[in-house]
N, CA, C and O of each residue as an XYZ file, in Angstrom:
684
protein
N      79.002     98.704     86.894
C      80.424     98.380     87.031
C      81.003     98.048     85.655
O      80.355     97.400     84.833
N      82.189     98.490     85.433
C      82.886     98.171     84.200
C      83.709     96.908     84.444
O      84.886     96.982     84.798
N      83.085     95.759     84.253
C      83.750     94.492     84.559
C      85.051     94.316     83.779
O      86.041     93.837     84.332
N      85.060     94.698     82.506
C      86.269     94.513     81.695
C      87.434     95.336     82.251
O      88.566     94.853     82.291
N      87.172     96.558     82.676
C      88.237     97.404     83.218
C      88.890     96.752     84.432
O      90.115     96.656     84.510
N      88.069     96.306     85.375
C      88.626     95.725     86.600
C      89.245     94.347     86.354
O      90.199     93.960     87.029
N      88.699     93.615     85.390
C      89.327     92.332     85.059
C      90.699     92.565     84.434
O      91.616     91.773     84.648
N      90.848     93.631     83.672
C      92.177     93.973     83.131
C      93.166     94.189     84.270
O      94.331     93.808     84.158
N      92.718     94.788     85.350
C      93.597     94.996     86.500
C      93.980     93.664     87.142
O      95.129     93.473     87.539
N      93.027     92.749     87.242
C      93.328     91.413     87.760
C      94.286     90.689     86.816
O      95.191     89.989     87.267
N      94.091     90.855     85.522
C      94.990     90.246     84.530
C      96.404     90.802     84.652
O      97.372     90.076     84.429
N      96.536     92.072     84.999
C      97.877     92.644     85.199
C      98.592     91.898     86.326
O      99.786     91.616     86.225
N      97.869     91.581     87.391
C      98.449     90.788     88.474
C      98.808     89.388     88.006
O      99.852     88.855     88.382
N      97.952     88.789     87.190
C      98.230     87.449     86.655
C      99.487     87.471     85.781
O     100.279     86.528     85.797
N      99.661     88.543     85.025
C     100.872     88.663     84.194
C     102.118     88.798     85.069
O     103.177     88.269     84.730
N     101.993     89.498     86.185
C     103.110     89.594     87.134
C     103.466     88.209     87.662
O     104.640     87.845     87.734
N     102.456     87.453     88.026
C     102.691     86.101     88.525
C     103.383     85.266     87.450
O     104.372     84.588     87.730
N     102.871     85.312     86.236
C     103.454     84.527     85.141
C     104.904     84.934     84.883
O     105.751     84.076     84.633
N     105.192     86.219     84.940
C     106.560     86.702     84.724
C     107.522     86.156     85.773
O     108.721     86.046     85.520
N     107.001     85.814     86.945
C     107.815     85.240     88.024
C     107.816     83.713     87.993
O     108.385     83.068     88.874
N     107.173     83.139     86.972
C     107.095     81.691     86.866
C     106.000     81.086     87.719
O     105.965     79.871     87.916
N     105.108     81.918     88.226
C     104.019     81.466     89.088
C     102.760     81.196     88.264
O     102.635     81.654     87.128
N     101.842     80.452     88.851
C     100.539     80.177     88.265
C      99.850     81.514     88.014
O      99.748     82.313     88.946
N      99.371     81.800     86.798
C      98.931     83.153     86.436
C      97.521     83.531     86.906
O      96.590     83.632     86.107
N      97.390     83.735     88.199
C      96.102     84.164     88.754
C      96.303     85.519     89.420
O      97.221     85.714     90.217
N      95.426     86.444     89.072
C      95.418     87.759     89.695
C      94.030     88.060     90.212
O      93.043     87.509     89.725
N      93.954     88.938     91.204
C      92.679     89.246     91.843
C      92.688     90.692     92.319
O      93.698     91.181     92.826
N      91.562     91.369     92.153
C      91.377     92.691     92.753
C      90.008     92.730     93.419
O      89.073     92.051     92.993
N      89.908     93.533     94.464
C      88.638     93.756     95.155
C      88.280     95.221     94.985
O      89.099     96.109     95.222
N      87.033     95.461     94.569
C      86.592     96.801     94.188
C      85.446     97.268     95.085
O      84.521     96.518     95.399
N      85.545     98.535     95.484
C      84.466     99.191     96.242
C      84.198    100.553     95.613
O      85.116    101.359     95.457
N      82.960    100.807     95.256
C      82.547    102.107     94.711
C      83.438    102.556     93.554
O      83.832    103.720     93.477
N      83.749    101.627     92.665
C      84.535    101.956     91.482
C      86.020    102.126     91.712
O      86.727    102.639     90.845
N      86.507    101.700     92.877
C      87.925    101.867     93.210
C      88.486    100.539     93.710
O      87.850     99.840     94.499
N      89.683    100.204     93.242
C      90.353     98.998     93.723
C      90.896     99.282     95.120
O      91.653    100.231     95.326
N      90.498     98.445     96.074
C      90.949     98.661     97.449
C      91.866     97.539     97.948
O      92.472     97.661     99.013
N      91.969     96.455     97.187
C      92.861     95.356     97.571
C      93.149     94.517     96.338
O      92.394     94.541     95.366
N      94.245     93.777     96.388
C      94.588     92.913     95.264
C      95.685     91.943     95.636
O      96.317     92.053     96.686
N      95.891     91.005     94.760
C      96.950     90.029     94.968
C      97.129     89.175     93.731
O      96.272     89.150     92.847
N      98.239     88.482     93.676
C      98.460     87.515     92.611
C      99.074     86.262     93.210
O      99.680     86.301     94.281
N      98.909     85.151     92.505
C      99.295     83.831     93.007
C     100.784     83.778     93.281
O     101.596     84.266     92.495
N     101.122     83.183     94.399
C     102.512     82.987     94.791
C     102.681     81.555     95.281
O     101.701     80.874     95.578
N     103.893     81.117     95.362
C     104.183     79.822     95.954
C     104.031     78.622     95.043
O     103.929     77.494     95.525
N     104.012     78.841     93.726
C     103.904     77.709     92.797
C     105.201     77.468     92.031
O     105.377     76.410     91.427
N     106.096     78.426     92.050
C     107.389     78.264     91.382
C     108.376     77.671     92.390
O     108.361     78.031     93.567
N     109.207     76.785     91.935
C     110.182     76.181     92.830
C     109.704     74.852     93.372
O     108.672     74.321     92.960
N     110.470     74.334     94.297
C     110.201     72.987     94.786
C     109.240     72.944     95.959
O     108.545     71.945     96.141
N     109.178     73.998     96.760
C     108.294     74.016     97.918
C     107.029     74.797     97.556
O     107.022     76.028     97.567
N     105.969     74.068     97.237
C     104.725     74.684     96.778
C     103.835     75.032     97.966
O     103.675     74.238     98.893
N     103.264     76.221     97.924
C     102.290     76.651     98.929
C     100.903     76.568     98.317
O     100.659     77.122     97.245
N     100.006     75.887     98.985
C      98.632     75.801     98.490
C      97.705     76.790     99.182
O      96.484     76.672     99.080
N      98.275     77.763     99.885
C      97.425     78.768    100.520
C      97.698     80.185    100.031
O      96.930     81.093    100.348
N      98.758     80.400     99.277
C      99.073     81.740     98.788
C      98.359     82.032     97.474
O      98.977     82.420     96.482
N      97.047     81.836     97.490
C      96.227     82.109     96.311
C      95.982     83.607     96.201
O      95.994     84.322     97.203
N      95.761     84.073     94.985
C      95.536     85.496     94.742
C      94.383     86.033     95.586
O      94.473     87.125     96.146
N      93.294     85.257     95.673
C      92.126     85.710     96.424
C      92.434     85.815     97.917
O      92.021     86.776     98.566
N      93.144     84.853     98.459
C      93.485     84.870     99.882
C      94.390     86.072    100.189
O      94.201     86.751    101.198
N      95.362     86.327     99.323
C      96.252     87.473     99.535
C      95.489     88.789     99.434
O      95.764     89.728    100.180
N      94.524     88.856     98.505
C      93.699     90.066     98.396
C      92.823     90.227     99.642
O      92.664     91.339    100.143
N      92.258     89.135    100.140
C      91.441     89.200    101.362
C      92.273     89.642    102.557
O      91.790     90.396    103.401
N      93.518     89.182    102.638
C      94.404     89.625    103.726
C      94.668     91.132    103.616
O      94.694     91.838    104.625
N      94.862     91.610    102.400
C      95.071     93.049    102.202
C      93.806     93.820    102.579
O      93.889     94.909    103.147
N      92.653     93.267    102.270
C      91.378     93.898    102.610
C      91.229     94.055    104.121
O      90.658     95.041    104.586
N      91.730     93.108    104.882
C      91.649     93.183    106.350
C      92.305     94.456    106.875
O      91.872     95.000    107.891
N      93.330     94.929    106.205
C      94.041     96.133    106.635
C      93.340     97.411    106.173
O      93.711     98.513    106.577
N      92.330     97.254    105.331
C      91.629     98.429    104.785
C      90.779     99.123    105.830
O      90.620    100.343    105.801
N      90.240     98.357    106.738
C      89.392     98.940    107.775
C      87.947     98.535    107.587
O      87.616     97.792    106.663
N      87.085     99.025    108.467
C      85.671     98.651    108.409
C      85.017     99.132    107.118
O      85.199    100.274    106.697
N      84.251     98.230    106.502
C      83.547     98.548    105.258
C      82.422     97.542    105.102
O      82.547     96.393    105.525
N      81.333     97.967    104.501
C      80.233     97.040    104.225
C      80.652     96.159    103.055
O      80.601     96.576    101.897
N      81.058     94.959    103.366
C      81.618     94.067    102.354
C      80.582     93.525    101.377
O      80.945     92.983    100.334
N      79.314     93.663    101.696
C      78.291     93.187    100.758
C      78.272     94.034     99.486
O      77.679     93.635     98.484
N      78.912     95.188     99.524
C      78.970     96.061     98.348
C      80.282     95.918     97.581
O      80.522     96.664     96.632
N      81.124     94.984     97.971
C      82.395     94.761     97.285
C      82.216     93.774     96.140
O      81.332     92.918     96.174
N      83.058     93.905     95.139
C      83.113     92.943     94.036
C      84.539     92.439     93.920
O      85.489     93.222     93.890
N      84.676     91.131     93.855
C      85.982     90.493     93.705
C      86.122     90.037     92.262
O      85.254     89.341     91.735
N      87.214     90.431     91.627
C      87.535     90.055     90.247
C      88.729     89.125     90.274
O      89.738     89.418     90.917
N      88.620     88.009     89.582
C      89.703     87.037     89.574
C      89.848     86.434     88.189
O      88.856     86.212     87.495
N      91.079     86.171     87.787
C      91.334     85.653     86.446
C      91.022     84.171     86.309
O      90.930     83.661     85.192
N      90.857     83.473     87.423
C      90.462     82.066     87.425
C      89.346     81.892     88.441
O      89.389     82.470     89.527
N      88.356     81.102     88.088
C      87.266     80.810     89.023
C      87.851     80.409     90.379
O      88.729     79.547     90.434
N      87.387     81.009     91.459
C      87.933     80.668     92.776
C      87.774     79.180     93.108
O      86.746     78.566     92.821
N      88.806     78.630     93.713
C      88.756     77.236     94.168
C      87.833     77.161     95.387
O      87.347     78.182     95.874
N      87.607     75.973     95.858
C      86.714     75.770     96.992
C      87.213     76.508     98.239
O      86.414     77.111     98.956
N      88.522     76.466     98.504
C      89.073     77.160     99.664
C      88.812     78.667     99.554
O      88.335     79.294    100.499
N      89.129     79.231     98.398
C      88.964     80.671     98.217
C      87.496     81.069     98.215
O      87.129     82.092     98.794
N      86.653     80.270     97.570
C      85.225     80.563     97.536
C      84.668     80.605     98.960
O      83.899     81.504     99.301
N      85.055     79.638     99.788
C      84.616     79.632    101.185
C      85.089     80.875    101.925
O      84.324     81.484    102.673
N      86.344     81.252    101.721
C      86.881     82.445    102.387
C      86.178     83.714    101.910
O      85.921     84.621    102.700
N      85.870     83.772    100.623
C      85.160     84.935    100.075
C      83.773     85.034    100.705
O      83.351     86.117    101.111
N      83.065     83.911    100.789
C      81.730     83.906    101.392
C      81.790     84.367    102.848
O      81.013     85.224    103.268
N      82.715     83.795    103.608
C      82.828     84.152    105.019
C      83.211     85.623    105.187
O      82.797     86.267    106.152
N      84.004     86.156    104.249
C      84.432     87.554    104.348
C      83.284     88.533    104.190
O      83.380     89.684    104.614
N      82.197     88.078    103.580
C      81.051     88.957    103.384
C      80.906     89.495    101.980
O      79.920     90.170    101.684
N      81.857     89.219    101.106
C      81.777     89.680     99.716
C      80.667     88.901     99.016
O      80.583     87.679     99.146
N      79.826     89.603     98.283
C      78.663     88.975     97.653
C      78.686     88.993     96.127
O      77.757     88.502     95.486
N      79.741     89.555     95.544
C      79.802     89.657     94.083
C      81.164     89.160     93.608
O      82.203     89.678     94.017
N      81.145     88.158     92.744
C      82.376     87.568     92.215
C      82.305     87.579     90.695
O      81.326     87.127     90.100
N      83.357     88.102     90.081
C      83.488     88.123     88.628
C      84.768     87.380     88.305
O      85.821     87.682     88.867
N      84.690     86.399     87.393
C      85.918     85.688     87.032
C      86.024     85.530     85.527
O      85.036     85.623     84.798
N      87.251     85.290     85.080
C      87.533     85.201     83.652
C      87.445     83.770     83.133
O      86.680     83.483     82.212
N      88.221     82.887     83.718
C      88.376     81.540     83.186
C      87.854     80.524     84.188
O      88.158     80.603     85.379
N      87.071     79.576     83.706
C      86.498     78.546     84.564
C      87.571     77.539     84.976
O      88.444     77.183     84.184
N      87.493     77.092     86.214
C      88.423     76.081     86.718
C      87.690     74.743     86.745
O      86.992     74.422     87.706
N      87.860     73.975     85.680
C      87.142     72.694     85.552
C      87.610     71.668     86.570
O      86.917     70.684     86.829
N      88.764     71.892     87.137
C      89.330     70.921     88.073
C      89.001     71.264     89.525
O      88.710     70.369     90.318
N      89.044     72.526     89.875
C      88.904     72.882     91.289
C      87.988     74.049     91.572
O      87.963     74.556     92.693
N      87.230     74.488     90.574
C      86.352     75.637     90.779
C      85.318     75.381     91.852
O      84.647     74.349     91.846
N      85.191     76.314     92.768
C      84.280     76.142     93.889
C      82.942     76.827     93.728
O      82.037     76.606     94.533
N      82.796     77.655     92.705
C      81.572     78.459     92.612
C      80.355     77.654     92.176
O      79.231     78.152     92.241
N      80.558     76.443     91.743
C      79.424     75.614     91.317
C      78.837     74.802     92.472
O      77.956     73.969     92.262
N      79.317     75.040     93.674
C      78.754     74.361     94.850
C      77.297     74.763     95.028
O      76.927     75.910     94.781
N      76.493     73.834     95.448
C      75.104     74.115     95.777
C      75.089     74.687     97.198
O      75.149     73.942     98.176
N      75.009     76.003     97.296
C      75.082     76.668     98.597
C      73.969     76.201     99.518
O      74.146     76.179    100.736
N      72.845     75.834     98.968
C      71.729     75.382     99.774
C      72.004     74.082    100.512
O      71.297     73.747    101.463
N      73.016     73.351    100.088
C      73.359     72.085    100.728
C      74.517     72.224    101.705
O      74.915     71.251    102.345
N      75.051     73.416    101.818
C      76.180     73.660    102.712
C      75.691     74.131    104.081
O      74.560     74.602    104.209
N      76.529     74.006    105.094
C      76.157     74.512    106.421
C      75.837     76.012    106.360
O      76.295     76.704    105.451
N      75.056     76.516    107.319
C      74.602     77.908    107.296
C      75.715     78.952    107.176
O      75.504     80.010    106.583
N      76.881     78.673    107.725
C      77.979     79.645    107.628
C      78.238     80.024    106.174
O      78.587     81.167    105.880
N      78.071     79.078    105.277
C      78.299     79.315    103.850
C      76.981     79.464    103.089
O      76.820     80.377    102.280
N      76.054     78.565    103.357
C      74.821     78.490    102.590
C      73.882     79.661    102.763
O      73.019     79.888    101.915
N      74.028     80.409    103.841
C      73.129     81.542    104.085
C      73.678     82.841    103.501
O      73.158     83.920    103.786
N      74.697     82.741    102.709
C      75.338     83.934    102.157
C      75.176     83.957    100.639
O      75.991     83.378     99.920
N      74.139     84.617    100.152
C      73.922     84.645     98.702
C      75.061     85.372     97.997
O      75.634     86.322     98.530
N      75.374     84.919     96.812
C      76.457     85.519     96.050
C      76.052     85.575     94.577
O      75.432     84.651     94.051
N      76.414     86.676     93.930
C      76.185     86.778     92.485
C      77.493     86.456     91.779
O      78.570     86.872     92.208
N      77.379     85.713     90.697
C      78.547     85.290     89.921
C      78.431     85.795     88.494
O      77.373     85.697     87.873
N      79.528     86.337     87.979
C      79.595     86.738     86.579
C      80.830     86.054     85.995
O      81.953     86.480     86.261
N      80.634     84.997     85.200
C      81.769     84.276     84.629
C      82.172     84.820     83.257
O      81.418     85.547     82.611
N      83.366     84.453     82.839
C      83.884     84.606     81.471
C      84.117     86.037     81.014
O      84.044     86.322     79.819
N      84.395     86.932     81.939
C      84.765     88.295     81.551
C      86.243     88.270     81.143
O      87.109     87.953     81.959
N      86.523     88.599     79.898
C      87.871     88.552     79.294
C      88.471     87.146     79.399
O      89.665     86.983     79.654
N      87.628     86.144     79.201
C      88.046     84.749     79.306
C      89.259     84.435     78.431
O      90.209     83.804     78.895
N      89.234     84.875     77.157
C      90.333     84.534     76.248
C      91.668     85.122     76.697
O      92.715     84.509     76.492
N      91.637     86.296     77.302
C      92.890     86.883     77.796
C      93.461     86.047     78.938
O      94.672     85.842     79.016
N      92.600     85.570     79.812
C      93.059     84.717     80.901
C      93.499     83.362     80.366
O      94.538     82.838     80.767
N      92.714     82.801     79.467
C      93.063     81.516     78.856
C      94.437     81.590     78.201
O      95.221     80.646     78.302
N      94.735     82.690     77.538
C      96.046     82.864     76.900
C      97.173     82.742     77.926
O      98.195     82.113     77.651
N      96.995     83.338     79.100
C      98.023     83.262     80.143
C      98.185     81.827     80.644
O      99.306     81.366     80.859
N      97.072     81.125     80.828
C      97.152     79.740     81.290
C      97.754     78.833     80.226
O      98.510     77.918     80.553
N      97.432     79.071     78.963
C      98.062     78.299     77.880
C      99.571     78.538     77.890
O     100.355     77.604     77.727
N      99.967     79.784     78.081
C     101.398     80.114     78.154
C     102.058     79.390     79.315
O     103.153     78.846     79.169
N     101.401     79.381     80.460
C     101.954     78.725     81.640
C     102.111     77.224     81.408
O     103.190     76.668     81.613
N     101.037     76.577     80.984
C     101.073     75.124     80.827
C     101.929     74.678     79.643
O     102.358     73.525     79.602
N     102.186     75.561     78.683
C     103.036     75.231     77.536
C     104.524     75.333     77.851
O     105.360     74.804     77.118
N     104.844     76.010     78.933
C     106.248     76.199     79.311
C     106.734     74.966     80.078
O     106.222     74.681     81.160
N     107.707     74.234     79.542
C     108.176     73.023     80.217
C     108.830     73.291     81.579
O     108.961     72.369     82.384
N     109.235     74.519     81.844
C     109.829     74.856     83.138
C     108.780     74.943     84.254
O     109.119     74.849     85.434
N     107.523     75.120     83.885
C     106.448     75.204     84.874
C     105.888     73.810     85.113
O     105.353     73.182     84.199
N     106.011     73.338     86.329
C     105.549     71.983     86.640
C     104.283     71.958     87.486
O     103.696     70.894     87.684
N     103.856     73.102     87.984
C     102.675     73.162     88.834
C     101.441     72.736     88.039
O     101.127     73.339     87.012
N     100.757     71.726     88.496
C      99.561     71.157     87.858
C      99.800     70.764     86.403
O      98.866     70.762     85.601
N     101.032     70.435     86.060
C     101.418     70.158     84.678
C     100.575     69.068     84.002
O     100.138     69.256     82.866
N     100.344     67.963     84.658
C      99.604     66.857     84.042
C      98.183     66.751     84.588
O      97.627     65.655     84.659
N      97.610     67.849     84.963
C      96.293     67.859     85.591
C      95.170     67.978     84.558
O      95.401     68.241     83.377
N      93.961     67.776     85.047
C      92.774     67.998     84.218
C      92.726     69.438     83.734
O      92.376     69.687     82.580
N      93.070     70.384     84.589
C      93.054     71.793     84.190
C      94.050     72.054     83.066
O      93.741     72.784     82.124
N      95.239     71.467     83.155
C      96.237     71.653     82.099
C      95.734     71.081     80.775
O      95.831     71.740     79.739
N      95.207     69.879     80.802
C      94.709     69.250     79.572
C      93.556     70.056     78.979
O      93.520     70.296     77.772
N      92.629     70.466     79.812
C      91.479     71.260     79.369
C      91.953     72.572     78.749
O      91.479     72.976     77.687
N      92.899     73.233     79.427
C      93.403     74.515     78.956
C      94.138     74.382     77.628
O      93.894     75.153     76.700
N      95.020     73.424     77.539
C      95.821     73.266     76.326
C      94.986     72.851     75.121
O      95.385     73.091     73.982
N      93.840     72.235     75.359
C      92.983     71.820     74.239
C      91.882     72.834     73.941
O      91.153     72.677     72.961
N      91.748     73.863     74.763
C      90.677     74.844     74.599
C      90.952     75.788     73.423
O      92.025     76.384     73.336
N      89.978     75.915     72.527
C      90.131     76.891     71.433
C      89.905     78.309     71.977
O      89.153     78.513     72.930
N      90.556     79.251     71.365
C      90.347     80.645     71.767
C      90.822     81.567     70.661
O      91.553     81.164     69.756
N      90.393     82.802     70.756
C      90.863     83.849     69.869
C      91.990     84.557     70.590
O      91.821     84.970     71.738
N      93.125     84.705     69.953
C      94.259     85.363     70.594
C      93.829     86.764     71.050
O      93.263     87.529     70.268
N      94.103     87.094     72.318
C      93.686     88.414     72.823
C      94.475     89.529     72.171
O      95.637     89.364     71.801
N      93.821     90.659     72.041
C      94.497     91.824     71.436
C      95.223     92.624     72.481
O      95.847     93.636     72.160
């Protein structure tokens, strides 16, 4: 798999979200070298925040319309490490491969000890590939948190971590 190619596609979704003033997370789901579903974060701009319109959840909803497929052969690419809610949904969906760009020090769910979780989650092995095009994703999050008009998670651990993180400007 060309992880960088598909992460670029997820980053395109994150850029769309950022252009709309939303939290810059994009996600694509890939089967046999082809993107079959995708989404980007919604519901973070404005006063009424949605905590369920995550890029991964929207991509999983799109995947439901794709039809029957062996989901163990799918790979999910996301510009931010999936949160606990999304990680649980990904596991239950049957996807076994997750690639992400930027670690979520505040809410990342992929560091859960699956062996300590109930069988619905713990019996589903998953491979993780972190930090693919990390600096490109970090750049988007730095842009988001640096904009005073964006208030979503403004004073959070993730914002502080992101704004203090060194990186090489993406090309």
